[in-house]
MARBA-3410 file (N, C-alpha, C, O; in Angstrom, 1 decimal):
127
-43.9,107.3,-48.7,-42.8,106.3,-48.5,-42.1,106.5,-47.3,-41.7,107.7,-47.0 ~ -41.9,105.5,-46.5,-41.2,105.7,-45.2,-39.9,104.9,-45.3,-39.8,103.8,-45.8 ~ -38.8,105.6,-44.7,-37.5,105.0,-44.6,-37.2,104.8,-43.1,-37.4,105.7,-42.3 ~ -36.8,103.6,-42.8,-36.6,103.3,-41.4,-35.2,102.8,-41.2,-34.7,101.8,-41.8 ~ -34.4,103.6,-40.4,-33.0,103.2,-40.1,-33.0,102.3,-38.8,-33.9,102.4,-38.0
-32.0,101.5,-38.8,-31.7,100.6,-37.6,-30.2,100.3,-37.6,-29.5,100.5,-38.5 ~ -29.8,99.9,-36.4,-28.4,99.4,-36.2,-27.5,100.4,-35.5,-26.3,100.1,-35.3 ~ -28.0,101.6,-35.1,-27.2,102.5,-34.4,-26.9,102.1,-33.0,-27.3,101.0,-32.6 ~ -26.1,102.9,-32.3,-25.9,102.6,-30.9,-24.5,103.2,-30.5,-24.0,104.1,-31.1 ~ -24.0,102.6,-29.4,-22.8,103.0,-28.8,-21.7,102.0,-29.1,-21.9,100.8,-28.9
-20.5,102.5,-29.5,-19.4,101.6,-29.8,-18.1,102.3,-29.4,-18.0,103.5,-29.4 ~ -17.1,101.6,-29.0,-15.8,102.1,-28.7,-15.0,102.5,-30.0,-15.3,101.9,-31.1 ~ -14.2,103.4,-29.9,-13.3,103.8,-31.0,-12.6,102.6,-31.5,-12.1,101.8,-30.8 ~ -12.6,102.5,-32.9,-11.9,101.3,-33.5,-12.9,100.2,-33.8,-12.6,99.3,-34.6 ~ -14.1,100.3,-33.2,-15.1,99.3,-33.5,-15.9,99.5,-34.7,-15.6,100.4,-35.5
-16.9,98.7,-34.9,-17.8,98.7,-36.1,-19.2,98.7,-35.8,-19.7,98.2,-34.7 ~ -20.0,99.3,-36.7,-21.5,99.2,-36.6,-22.0,99.1,-38.1,-21.3,99.5,-39.0 ~ -23.1,98.5,-38.2,-23.8,98.4,-39.5,-25.2,99.0,-39.4,-26.0,98.5,-38.7 ~ -25.4,100.1,-40.2,-26.7,100.7,-40.3,-27.4,100.1,-41.4,-26.9,99.8,-42.5 ~ -28.7,100.0,-41.2,-29.6,99.5,-42.3,-30.7,100.5,-42.5,-31.1,101.2,-41.6
-31.2,100.6,-43.7,-32.4,101.5,-44.0,-33.3,100.7,-44.9,-33.0,100.2,-46.0 ~ -34.5,100.6,-44.4,-35.5,99.8,-45.1,-36.6,100.7,-45.6,-37.1,101.6,-44.9 ~ -37.0,100.6,-46.9,-38.0,101.4,-47.5,-39.4,100.7,-47.3,-39.4,99.4,-47.5 ~ -40.4,101.4,-47.1,-41.7,100.8,-46.8,-42.4,100.3,-48.1,-43.2,99.4,-48.1 ~ -41.9,100.9,-49.2,-42.5,100.5,-50.5,-41.4,100.3,-51.5,-40.4,100.8,-51.4
-41.7,99.4,-52.5,-40.7,99.1,-53.5,-40.7,100.2,-54.6,-40.0,100.0,-55.6 ~ -41.4,101.3,-54.4,-41.4,102.3,-55.4,-40.0,103.0,-55.5,-39.7,103.7,-56.4 ~ -39.1,102.7,-54.5,-37.8,103.3,-54.5,-36.8,102.4,-55.0,-35.6,102.7,-54.9 ~ -37.2,101.3,-55.6,-36.2,100.3,-56.1,-35.4,101.0,-57.2,-34.2,100.6,-57.4 ~ -35.9,102.0,-57.9,-35.2,102.7,-59.0,-34.7,104.0,-58.6,-34.6,105.0,-59.4
-34.4,104.2,-57.3,-34.0,105.5,-56.7,-32.6,105.4,-56.2,-32.3,104.4,-55.4 ~ -31.8,106.3,-56.5,-30.5,106.4,-55.8,-30.7,106.7,-54.3,-31.7,107.4,-54.0 ~ -29.8,106.3,-53.5,-30.0,106.5,-52.1,-28.6,106.9,-51.5,-27.6,106.8,-52.1 ~ -28.8,107.5,-50.3,-27.5,108.0,-49.6,-27.7,108.0,-48.1,-28.7,107.8,-47.5 ~ -26.5,108.3,-47.5,-26.5,108.4,-46.0,-25.9,109.8,-45.7,-24.9,110.3,-46.4
-26.5,110.5,-44.8,-26.0,111.7,-44.3,-25.8,111.7,-42.8,-26.4,110.8,-42.1 ~ -25.1,112.6,-42.2,-25.1,112.7,-40.7,-25.1,114.1,-40.3,-24.8,115.0,-41.0 ~ -25.6,114.3,-39.1,-25.9,115.6,-38.6,-25.5,115.8,-37.1,-25.8,114.9,-36.3 ~ -24.8,116.9,-36.8,-24.5,117.3,-35.5,-25.3,118.6,-35.2,-25.5,119.4,-36.1 ~ -25.7,118.8,-33.9,-26.5,120.0,-33.6,-25.8,121.2,-34.0,-24.6,121.4,-33.7
-26.4,122.1,-34.6,-25.8,123.4,-35.0,-25.0,123.4,-36.3,-24.5,124.4,-36.7 ~ -25.0,122.2,-36.9,-24.3,122.1,-38.2,-25.2,121.6,-39.3,-26.3,121.2,-39.1 ~ -24.6,121.8,-40.5,-25.3,121.3,-41.7,-25.4,119.7,-41.7,-24.5,119.1,-41.1 ~ -26.3,119.2,-42.4,-26.4,117.8,-42.6,-25.4,117.4,-43.6,-25.4,117.9,-44.8 ~ -24.4,116.6,-43.3,-23.3,116.3,-44.1,-23.4,115.0,-44.9,-23.9,114.0,-44.4
-23.0,115.0,-46.2,-23.0,113.9,-47.0,-22.0,112.8,-46.5,-20.9,113.2,-46.2 ~ -22.4,111.6,-46.5,-21.5,110.5,-46.1,-21.2,109.6,-47.2,-20.0,109.3,-47.6 ~ -22.3,109.0,-47.8,-22.1,108.0,-48.9,-23.4,108.0,-49.7,-24.4,108.3,-49.3 ~ -23.2,107.6,-51.0,-24.3,107.4,-51.9,-24.1,106.2,-52.8,-23.0,105.8,-53.1 ~ -25.3,105.7,-53.2,-25.2,104.5,-54.1,-26.3,104.7,-55.2,-27.4,105.1,-54.9
-26.0,104.4,-56.4,-26.9,104.5,-57.5,-28.0,103.4,-57.4,-27.8,102.4,-56.6 ~ -29.1,103.6,-58.1,-30.1,102.5,-57.9,-29.7,101.2,-58.6,-30.2,100.2,-58.2 ~ -28.8,101.3,-59.5,-28.3,100.1,-60.1,-27.3,99.4,-59.2,-27.0,98.2,-59.4 ~ -26.8,100.2,-58.2,-25.8,99.6,-57.3,-24.4,99.6,-57.8,-23.5,99.3,-57.0 ~ -24.2,100.0,-59.0,-22.8,99.9,-59.6,-22.0,101.2,-59.3,-20.8,101.1,-59.5
-22.6,102.2,-58.8,-21.8,103.5,-58.5,-22.0,103.8,-57.1,-23.1,103.9,-56.6 ~ -20.9,104.0,-56.4,-20.9,104.5,-55.0,-19.9,105.6,-54.9,-18.9,105.7,-55.6 ~ -20.2,106.5,-54.0,-19.3,107.6,-53.6,-19.3,107.9,-52.1,-20.3,107.6,-51.5 ~ -18.2,108.4,-51.7,-18.0,108.6,-50.2,-17.4,110.0,-49.9,-16.7,110.5,-50.8 ~ -17.7,110.5,-48.8,-17.1,111.6,-48.3,-15.6,111.3,-48.0,-15.4,110.1,-47.5
-14.7,112.2,-48.1,-13.3,111.9,-47.8,-13.1,111.4,-46.4,-12.2,110.6,-46.1 ~ -13.9,111.9,-45.5,-13.7,111.6,-44.1,-14.0,110.2,-43.7,-13.6,109.7,-42.7 ~ -14.8,109.5,-44.6,-15.1,108.1,-44.3,-14.6,107.1,-45.4,-14.8,105.9,-45.2 ~ -14.0,107.6,-46.4,-13.5,106.8,-47.5,-12.5,105.7,-46.9,-11.6,106.1,-46.1 ~ -12.7,104.5,-47.3,-11.8,103.4,-46.8,-12.2,102.8,-45.5,-11.7,101.7,-45.1
-13.2,103.5,-44.8,-13.7,102.9,-43.5,-15.2,102.5,-43.6,-15.6,101.5,-43.0 ~ -15.9,103.2,-44.4,-17.4,102.9,-44.6,-17.6,102.3,-45.9,-17.0,102.6,-46.9 ~ -18.6,101.4,-46.0,-19.1,100.8,-47.2,-20.6,100.8,-47.3,-21.3,100.4,-46.5 ~ -21.1,101.4,-48.4,-22.5,101.5,-48.7,-22.9,100.3,-49.6,-22.1,100.0,-50.6 ~ -24.0,99.8,-49.4,-24.5,98.7,-50.3,-26.0,98.7,-50.3,-26.7,99.3,-49.4
-26.6,98.0,-51.2,-28.1,97.9,-51.2,-28.5,96.5,-51.7,-27.8,95.8,-52.4 ~ -29.6,96.0,-51.2,-30.2,94.7,-51.5,-31.6,95.0,-52.0,-32.5,95.2,-51.2 ~ -31.8,94.9,-53.3,-33.1,95.2,-53.9,-34.1,94.1,-53.5,-35.3,94.4,-53.3 ~ -33.7,92.9,-53.3,-34.6,91.8,-52.9,-35.2,92.1,-51.6,-36.4,91.8,-51.3 ~ -34.4,92.7,-50.7,-34.9,93.0,-49.3,-35.3,94.5,-49.2,-35.8,94.9,-48.1
-35.2,95.3,-50.3,-35.6,96.7,-50.2,-34.8,97.4,-49.1,-35.4,98.3,-48.5 ~ -33.6,97.1,-49.0,-32.8,97.8,-47.9,-31.5,98.3,-48.5,-31.0,97.9,-49.6 ~ -30.9,99.3,-47.8,-29.6,99.8,-48.0,-28.9,99.8,-46.7,-29.5,99.9,-45.6 ~ -27.6,99.5,-46.8,-26.8,99.4,-45.6,-25.5,100.3,-45.6,-25.1,100.7,-46.7 ~ -25.0,100.6,-44.4,-23.8,101.3,-44.3,-22.9,100.6,-43.3,-23.2,100.6,-42.1
-21.9,99.9,-43.7,-21.0,99.2,-42.9,-19.9,100.2,-42.4,-19.2,100.8,-43.3 ~ -19.8,100.4,-41.1,-18.9,101.4,-40.6,-17.8,100.7,-39.8,-18.1,100.2,-38.7 ~ -16.6,100.8,-40.2,-15.4,100.2,-39.6,-14.5,101.2,-39.1,-14.5,102.4,-39.5 ~ -13.6,100.9,-38.2,-12.6,101.8,-37.6,-13.2,103.1,-37.2,-12.7,104.2,-37.6 ~ -14.3,103.0,-36.4,-15.0,104.2,-36.0,-14.2,105.1,-35.1,-13.4,104.6,-34.3
-14.4,106.4,-35.3,-13.7,107.4,-34.5,-14.7,108.2,-33.7,-15.9,108.3,-34.1 ~ -14.3,108.8,-32.6,-15.2,109.7,-31.9,-15.9,110.8,-32.7,-17.0,111.1,-32.5 ~ -15.1,111.3,-33.7,-15.7,112.3,-34.6,-16.8,111.8,-35.5,-17.4,112.5,-36.3 ~ -17.0,110.5,-35.6,-18.1,109.9,-36.3,-19.4,110.0,-35.6,-20.5,109.6,-36.1 ~ -19.3,110.4,-34.3,-20.6,110.5,-33.5,-21.5,111.5,-34.1,-21.1,112.7,-34.4
-22.7,111.1,-34.4,-23.7,112.0,-35.0,-25.0,111.2,-35.1,-25.1,110.0,-34.8 ~ -26.1,111.9,-35.6,-27.3,111.3,-36.0,-27.2,111.0,-37.5,-26.9,111.9,-38.3 ~ -27.4,109.8,-37.8,-27.3,109.3,-39.2,-28.7,109.2,-39.9,-29.6,108.7,-39.3 ~ -28.7,109.7,-41.1,-30.0,109.7,-41.8,-29.8,108.9,-43.2,-28.8,109.1,-43.9 ~ -30.8,108.1,-43.5,-30.8,107.6,-44.9,-31.8,108.4,-45.7,-32.7,109.0,-45.2
-31.5,108.4,-47.0,-32.3,109.3,-47.9,-32.4,108.6,-49.2,-31.6,107.8,-49.6 ~ -33.5,108.9,-49.9,-33.8,108.4,-51.2,-34.1,109.5,-52.2,-34.9,110.4,-51.9 ~ -33.5,109.4,-53.4,-33.8,110.3,-54.5,-35.2,109.8,-55.1,-35.6,108.7,-54.8 ~ -35.8,110.6,-55.9,-36.9,110.1,-56.6,-36.5,109.1,-57.6,-35.4,109.2,-58.2 ~ -37.4,108.1,-57.9,-37.0,107.2,-59.0,-36.8,107.8,-60.3,-37.5,108.7,-60.7
-35.7,107.4,-61.0,-35.5,108.0,-62.3,-34.8,106.9,-63.2,-34.7,105.7,-62.8 ~ -34.5,107.3,-64.4,-34.1,106.3,-65.4,-32.5,106.2,-65.4,-32.0,105.2,-66.0 ~ -31.8,107.0,-64.7,-30.4,107.0,-64.7,-29.9,106.0,-63.6,-29.8,106.4,-62.5 ~ -29.6,104.8,-64.0,-29.2,103.8,-63.1,-27.8,104.0,-62.4,-27.5,103.4,-61.4 ~ -27.0,104.9,-63.0,-25.7,105.1,-62.5,-25.5,106.4,-61.7,-24.4,106.7,-61.2
-26.6,107.2,-61.5,-26.4,108.5,-60.9,-26.3,108.4,-59.4,-27.0,107.5,-58.8 ~ -25.5,109.2,-58.8,-25.5,109.4,-57.3,-25.6,110.9,-57.0,-25.3,111.7,-57.9 ~ -26.0,111.2,-55.8,-26.3,112.6,-55.4,-25.7,112.9,-54.1,-25.7,112.0,-53.2 ~ -25.2,114.1,-53.9,-24.4,114.5,-52.7,-25.1,115.5,-51.9,-24.7,115.7,-50.7 ~ -26.1,116.2,-52.4,-26.7,117.3,-51.7,-28.0,116.9,-51.1,-28.8,116.1,-51.6
-28.3,117.5,-49.9,-29.6,117.2,-49.3,-30.8,117.5,-50.1,-31.8,116.8,-50.1 ~ -30.7,118.6,-50.9,-31.8,119.0,-51.7,-32.1,118.0,-52.9,-33.2,118.1,-53.6 ~ -31.2,117.1,-53.2,-31.4,116.1,-54.2,-32.3,114.9,-53.7,-32.8,114.1,-54.5 ~ -32.5,114.9,-52.4,-33.3,113.8,-51.8,-34.7,114.2,-51.4,-34.8,115.2,-50.7 ~ -35.7,113.4,-51.7,-37.0,113.8,-51.4,-37.6,113.0,-50.2,-38.7,113.3,-49.7
-36.9,111.9,-49.9,-37.4,111.0,-48.8,-36.3,110.8,-47.8,-35.1,110.6,-48.1 ~ -36.7,110.9,-46.5,-35.7,110.8,-45.4,-36.2,109.9,-44.3,-37.4,109.8,-44.1 ~ -35.2,109.2,-43.7,-35.6,108.5,-42.5,-35.6,109.4,-41.3,-35.4,110.6,-41.4 ~ -35.9,108.9,-40.2,-36.1,109.7,-38.9,-34.8,109.9,-38.2,-34.7,110.8,-37.3 ~ -33.7,109.3,-38.7,-32.4,109.4,-38.1,-32.2,108.4,-36.9,-33.1,108.0,-36.2
-30.9,108.1,-36.8,-30.5,107.1,-35.8,-29.2,107.6,-35.2,-28.3,108.0,-35.9 ~ -29.1,107.5,-33.9,-27.9,108.0,-33.2,-26.8,106.9,-33.3,-27.0,105.7,-33.0 ~ -25.6,107.4,-33.6,-24.3,106.6,-33.5,-23.4,107.4,-32.6,-23.1,108.6,-32.8 ~ -22.9,106.7,-31.5,-22.0,107.3,-30.6,-20.8,106.5,-30.5,-20.8,105.3,-30.2 ~ -19.6,107.1,-30.7,-18.3,106.4,-30.6,-17.6,107.0,-29.5,-17.2,108.2,-29.4
-17.3,106.2,-28.5,-16.6,106.6,-27.3,-15.1,106.5,-27.5,-14.6,105.6,-28.2 ~ -14.3,107.4,-26.9,-12.9,107.3,-27.0,-12.2,106.4,-26.0,-11.0,106.3,-25.9
END
């Protein structure tokens, strides 16, 4: 299964970007998904997660109130709306998918919970 991110780029501080993640197959329709970000020399950090049912979302404290995660099963996509961007949001962003399971409300925060990863997309916020 391939996950493909899109929507990254360069934006000024205070601006917005919307990242999208499209799965190549519908086998992930019953999988929780998430977004992480990574800076060189650092761990890959949890940003947001959404249950496969879509009813449960969680966010890292650093993005709470600014970022919104959502998913569209009909389009087989997940999105991350990022508002009020700050220079410290600059990173490579990755979407990830857990394995399909029966728990429609579960979300996951750790990289080891996810078995499928996108290739990453750069987000740069200038001051």
